[in-house]
N, C-alpha and C positions, 0 to 999 in steps of 0.2 A: 200375756196378751200379744197376739200377732197383730199389731196395730195397723199394719200397712196393707193388709189383705181385705178385699171387699167381702161382704157376707156371702156372696155367691162362691168366691174362691175358697172361703173357709169351709163351706158346706161340701164343696167338691173334694177337698182334702180329707174331710171326715169320712166320706163315702169310700175314698181310696183306701184309707187305713182299715176300715171295716172289711173291705174286700180282700186286701192283701196282707192284713194283720200288722204290717210295718211299712213305713215309707220314709224316704229321705228327700228333702228339697231345700233349696236356698231361696231367700227372699229378703226384702228390705223390712226393717223394723224400726218403729219410732219409740224411742225411750221416753221415760217420764219427763225428762228435761227437754224433750222435743228433738233431740239429736237423732238423725237417721243413720242406722248402721246396717252392715251386711251380716246376716246370720245364716247358719245352717241348722236345719231342724230334723231330728231323728224321732219319729212318733211311732208308737206301737200300741196294740190292744192288750190290756191286762185283765184277767178274770179275778175279781176280788169279791169273795162271798157270793159267788154266783152271778155277779153283775160285771158287765164289761166297762172298763174305764180306759181312757186314752192317756198314755204316758209319753211325755215329750221331753227330750233333752236338747237344749238350744245352746249353740256356741256362737260367740261373736267372731266373725271371720273378716272383719273390715280390713285389717292389715294384710291378710292373705289375698283378698280381692285387689287391694291396691298394688300388691306385688305382681299379681297375675296381669293386671291391666298395664303395669309398667313394662312387663315382659312382652306382652302383646304389642305394645306401642314400639318397643325396641325392635322386635322382630319385623314389624311393618317398616320401620325405618331402614333396617338392614336389607329388607326385600327391595325397597325402593332404591337404596344405594346400589345394590347389585344390578338391578334392572337398568338403571340409568348411567352406570359407570362406563366411561370410554375404554377402560382397561378390562381385560378378560379376568373373570373371577371364578375360581372353582372352590367348592366346599368339599373336603375329603376327610376320610378317616386316616389314622396314622399308617395303615397298611396300604394306602394308595387307592382305596375304593372311592370313587367320585360320587358324592351325594347330590350335588346340585351344580349347575352352571348357568351363568347369566347370558343374555343375548349376545353380548360382545364376544364371549368365548365361542358360542355357537357359530357366529360369523367367521371368527378367526380360524377355527378348525374345519369349517365347512360341514358341520354335523348338527343334528338336533340334540337337545339336552339329553334325551334318552340314549342316543348313540354315544355321547360323551360319557355318561354314567356307566354304560355297558363296557366301553373300552377300558376305562381305568387308567391309572398313571402309567402302567407298564407299556401300554400301546400308544399313549400320547407323547411320552418323553422318549427321545433317542437314548436308548440304554447304553450306547457306546460313547455318549458324551462324557469326557473326562471330568467335567465339573459336577456331575450328578451325585456321586457318592459323597464327595466332600460337602456339598451344599446340604444334603440330608443329615450328615453327621453334625454339622454346625447347628442346624435347626433343632435336632433332637437334643443337643447338649444345652443350648442357650434359649431355646423356645422361639428363635427368630433367625432368619438367614436371608441374605440378598445376594444374588449373583446372576450369571447368564447361563441359560440352558438352551439346547436345541429341541424343539418340538416337531411333531409330525402331523400334517394335515390328513384329511380323509383320503385325498388322492395320492398320498405317499410322499409328497414334497416336504422337505425339511426347511425350517426357518429359524433364525436366531431370536431369542427373547431375553428380556430382563425380568427376573422372577423375584417376588418378595413373598416368603412363606412364614406363617406364624402358627404357633400351637395355642389353643385356648380350650377352656372347659365350659360346659353349660351349667345350669343350676342343679343338674342332677349329678354333676361330676364327670360326665362323659367327655372324652378327649376328642377334639376335632382339629383339623388344620385348614387354614385358608391359603389359597394360592392366587396372588395377584400377578397376572402375566401381561407383559407389554411386548408386542411385536416390534423388534428393532431392525427389521430388514432395511428400511429407508436410512436409518441411522448408520448402519454398517456400510451402505452404499456411499453415503457422504463421507464416512471415515476413510473408506477406500480411496475416494476422490481426493480427500485432503492428503492422505499418505502419498498418493501418486503425484499430487501437485507439489508436495514437499520434496519428493524424490526428484521431480523435474526441476524444481528450483535449485536443489543441491547439484543436480547434473548440469544445469545452466551455469551455476557458479564454477563448477569444475571445468566446464568447457571455456568459460571466460578466462579462468586462470590458465588453462591450456593455450587459449588464444594469445593471451598476453605473453606467456613464456615463449610460445612458438614464434610469434611475430617479432618479439624482441630478439630471438635467436636469428630469425631470417633477415632482420635489419642490421644487427650488429656484426654478424659474420661477414656479409659482403662489404659492409663499411670498413671492417678491419682490413679486408683485402685491398680495398680502394685506397684508404688512407695510409696503410702500412707500405704498400708498394709504390705509392706516389712519393713517400718519404725516401724510399730506397732509390728512386729514380733521380733524386737530387745529387746522388753521389757521382762525382765526375769520373771515377775510374772504371765505370761500367762499360763493357764492350757492347757492340750492336746486338749480339745474340741475347745477352742478359736484358738489355733494354726492351727488346721485342717480347721476351718471355714475360717480363714484368707488366708491359703494356697489355699483353693478352690477358693476364690475370685481372688487371684493373677493368678491362672491358667486360670480361665474363662476370666479375663481381657486380659491376654496374647493371648488367642485364638481369642478373639474379635479383638485385634490389628492385629493379623496375617491375619484374614479374610479380614480386610480393606486393608491391603497391597496387598494381593492376588488379590482382586478386581481391585485395581489400576493397577497392573501388567497385569492382563487379558485384561482390556479395552485398555490399552496402546498397547498391542500386536495386538489386533484387529484393532486399528486405523492405525498403521503403516504397517499392512498387512503382518506381519511376522508369524502370527499364522497359523499353518497347521494341517492337520489331521494325527493322528497316529493310524492307524487301527490295531485292534487285536481281538482275540476271547474273547467275553465277555458273561458271564452267567447273563442274566438280572434278573433271580430269585434272585441270590446273590446280585445284585445291589439294588433291591427294599428291600430285607431283611435288607441290611446294612443301608439304609436310614430310614427304619421303626425303627430299634433298635437305630439309632442315635438320632432320634427326639422323641422317646417314652417318655423319662424322661421329656423333655420340655413340651410335651402335657399333661402329668400327672400333672405337676406343675401348668399349666394353667387351669386344670379341663376339658380338651378337650379329646374326644375319638378319638384315631388315629386308622384308619381302613386300613388294608392291603388287597387288592383284586388282587391276582395273577391269571390271566387267561392263561398265557403262561408258559408251563412247559416242562419237558423232553428234548428231543433233540432240540425242537423248541426254547428253551430258550437260546441256544448258538448261538450268532449272531456276525457278523463282524461290529464293530463300534469303535469309539474313546471313551474309557472308561472315560478318564479324563473329556471330554466335556459332556458326558452323566451324570456323577456324578454332575458336576457343574450345569447343567440345572435343574436336579431334586432337588438338594439342594437349589438352589435359589428360585424355585417355592414353595417348602415346607416352607422355611423360610418366604416367602411372606405371605403364608396362615396363618402361626403361628402368624405373626405380627398383622394381621387384623381380626382374628377370636377370639372373646371373650367367646363364648359359643357354645355348639353343638359338631360338629365333623369335622375332616379332613380325607378325604379318598384318598388313593393313589393306583393306579393300572395300569395294562397293558393288552393289548389284540392285536391280529393280525386281520387286516381287509383289504381286497383287496391289498395284497402285501405290506401293510404298518404296521410297528410296532408302536403301539400307547401307550402312557403313559398319565395318567391324574392325576390331583390334584384337588380335589373337596372340598369345604369348606362351612360352614354355617356362614360365616363372614358378614360384613356390606354391601358387594356388591360394584359394581363400576358403576357410572353413564355412560350411553351409550356414551355421548360425551367426556368421559375421558378415554375410553378403549385404544385408540391408544396412548394416552399420557403416560400411565403407563410404556411403554417401552422406553420412553425418559429418559435420564440420570438425576438423582437427582429429579425425579418427582414422586408424588404419586397421586392416584385418587382424593383424597381430599387434596388440597393444604394447608388447615388450620391445618392438622395434620402432615405435612411433617417433623416436627422436634420432634414429640412426640414418635417416634420409632427409635431404634438404627439401624445402617446399613449405608453402604456407599451410597446407592441410585443408585447403578450400577447393582445390581443383575439381574433384569429383562432385562435390556439392554444387558448384557452379555449372558443371556440365549437365547434371541432371535437371537443374532449374531451366537451363537454356533449351534442353530437349523438350521439356514440357511446354515452354513458350512456343516452340515450333510445331506443337500439336503431335509430338511423337512420344516414344517410350524407349526405355533402355532395358535390355535383358542381360543378365550375367550368368554364365555357366562356368563352373570352376571345379577343379579336382586337386586336392592337396598333392603336391609333388609333381604334378603334370602340367599345370598352367591354367589360364583363364581365357574366356572369350567374352568380350563386351560387344553386344550387338545393338545398334541404334536403328530405329525405324521412324522415318518422318514421311508425311504425305508427299507423294511425288507430284510436283507442279512443273510441267514443261514450259519453257519460255515461249513456245509457240501457242500456248493456251491463252495468252493475253496480248493485247496490243501495246507495244512499247511506245512510250513517249520519249522522243529523242530530243535532248537539249543541245542547242548549238553552243559549242565552246571553242575558244581560240585554238587553232592548230598548234601543237607543241613544236617548238623549234629545237634543233639539234644542239645549238650552242647559244649561250647568253651573249647578246650583242655587247661589243666593247663600249666602254664609257657609260654604261647604264647607271642611272642614279635611282636609288631606292631610299624611301623614308622608312626608318625603323622606329616604331613607337614602342619603346620598351623601358620600363622604369628599373628593372633589376640589372645591376651592373654585370653580374656574372653571365646572365643569359645574353645580354648585349655583346659581351666580349666574345662569346662563342660564335654568334652570328657575324660579328665583325671580322674575325679571323677567317671564317669560311668564305665570306664574300670578298674580302681583300685578295684572297688567293685566286679568285675568279676575275679580278680586275674591275670590281663593281664599286661605284662611289656610294657613300652613305650619308644621310642626314639623320640625326637622332633627336627624338623627343621623348619626354618621360611622363607626359600626361595628355589627356584628351584635348584640353584647351589649346595647348601649344601645337598639337597635331593639326587641329582644325585651322589654326592661324597660319601655319607654315604652308598648308595646301592652298589656302586662299591666296597667299602671297606668291606661291609657285605652282600655278595650275598645270605646268608642263611636267611635273613629277609623274611618272607613269605607274609606279607601283608603291603600295604601302604594306609593310608587315605590321599589322595592328595587334598589339597585346590587348586582350579583352579586359584584363583586370589591372587598372592603373589608378593611382591616387587622383582625387578630384573627379573630373569627367572620365568615365570609363570608356573602353573601346567601343562598346555597342552604341552608346549615346553619341560618341564622336562620329561613328560611321553613319548614323542617321542624319546628322547635320551636314556631313560632307556630301551625302547623296542629294541634298537639297540644291546644291550649287555645282556639283561635279558628278556627272553620270558616267564619265569615261574612265576615270582612274581605277586601276585594279587594286582592290583591297583584299588582302589575304589575312584571315584571322589566325592568330597564334595564341594558344592558351593552355594552361594546365588544368582547366575545368575538364571534368570527365563524365558528366551526367548525360544520360540518354536524352537526345533531342537538342543538345547544345549546338551541334553543327547546323541543324535546321534553323535554330533561332538566329545564328549568325548570318545565314543566307537570307533570312527574311528581312533583316535590317539593311542589307545591301552588300554583304561580303561576297566576293567571287569564289574564294577558295578557303581552305582550312588546313592548318597544320598544328599538331598537338605537341606539347612539350613532354619529355625532353626532345629537343630538336636534333634530328640526325642529318648529317651533311648531305647524303644522297637524296633523302626525301625533300629537304629544303631546296636543293638545286632542281630537282624534278618539278616541284611545284612552280618555281620561278620560270623554268623553261617552258612550262605549259602556257603561261600567261604573258610571256615576254613578246615584244614587238620588234620587228626588224626594219622599222621605218628609217 
């Protein structure tokens, strides 16, 4: 009994079997116990004794149907999984034929599913990728493999991916492979950035080590010369010639030590962004003359010809610029040429071209390899790393020069040929002094000689610094009063309003020099206050002037400079 068919459906099946002689169909059947099962029905017409009978064979296919439904459900789940996966998925045959691709794969390759299937693995995967054969070998051996492969988009561009490939069989025993592909282009970029960052960090550590080693060398070496020859100068049997030689060595060592300290201070100010421009009228003829005369003895000592080529003169030579930075730039470039030129000449010059003021330093030195030109402006770096420790210097000079050139709105160009020499060409905007209205500040007229019996108050807490000033001023017949802090300085000036000049150390215990100057200016507008300090930050001089100082002198104090400043402000009353 086909208990679940309506009479109409039964009649329809009878007519079909009469017409076609045999039929096959599936339907639901209610068993005697009421259970509904799936069956398949094979019915045919049989002639028995001249009469037609219907003969049916019925199979219970409930389990088969459940398996089919489970498969359909699984296939639907797989279809949804493929469709909604963020990763690209390809269904392929072992030979590389692509059977299906999800939307993510289509988007990744820039193809339709039909185009992907038509292309196949051989056109989608970069066949020159060294990982390809190994990944296929592992997958075929173990049924699973994961690695990185390079794929190719429709437009021909290649991109890196992470691939997971698995082998599986369907219920018919057919073998297929699944490819889950993830584009790792962004990951590679980040990895590259991390690698670069790591390399930069390692380079930074290397440079820091180079800095410490180099600066240690540049401090200890001149200190060795200073302390060693000062010790030798204590020997009583030295003749005048020996004493002069030793003193000259001490002086040169001290200057070398000061150059190193100045370089460290300059690069520190550049790094923290406190360095600013201090524009003034500068005669560039005087600037080049100064550097020519400064380096001429050194060039003569090395057997080099130092050539001065002044193309700018007259009123054109007066320009608006930062003299300190211009001096530093030229000094560092000439020092560099002196270090690496063993024979021939060094030529320094200037000219104006297209509204730019140009300076150049040309040498016949060893030259710079093309791939090292940019590196010479890095800190503690030379063109030839093998000679980086065979020349004195902090290794900061060219880096400082480049930074100052940039601050002046200019640029530097380097042309060099190995074995023939180098040309360093600086270009900065030309600003004539005639292009602006100068503000002239009235200053006391300098006197040719300090007046006899002059009394100066020296506010200085450091005994050695005071001793140097004391010796210099005693030799000039100047009387001194000493204080060691701001409080005493203010008190002495209150009690002695006729003191004409104060040498004011800006950094003293208790009340510092700046605060002392402010207080003094409240009750004494006439006294000359000259700031003296080891501070070296940009703008310090301006700060001292703002609180009431008339002049400024930096440490280490040099005799000629100290006397010049005092002569500038002295009075012949």
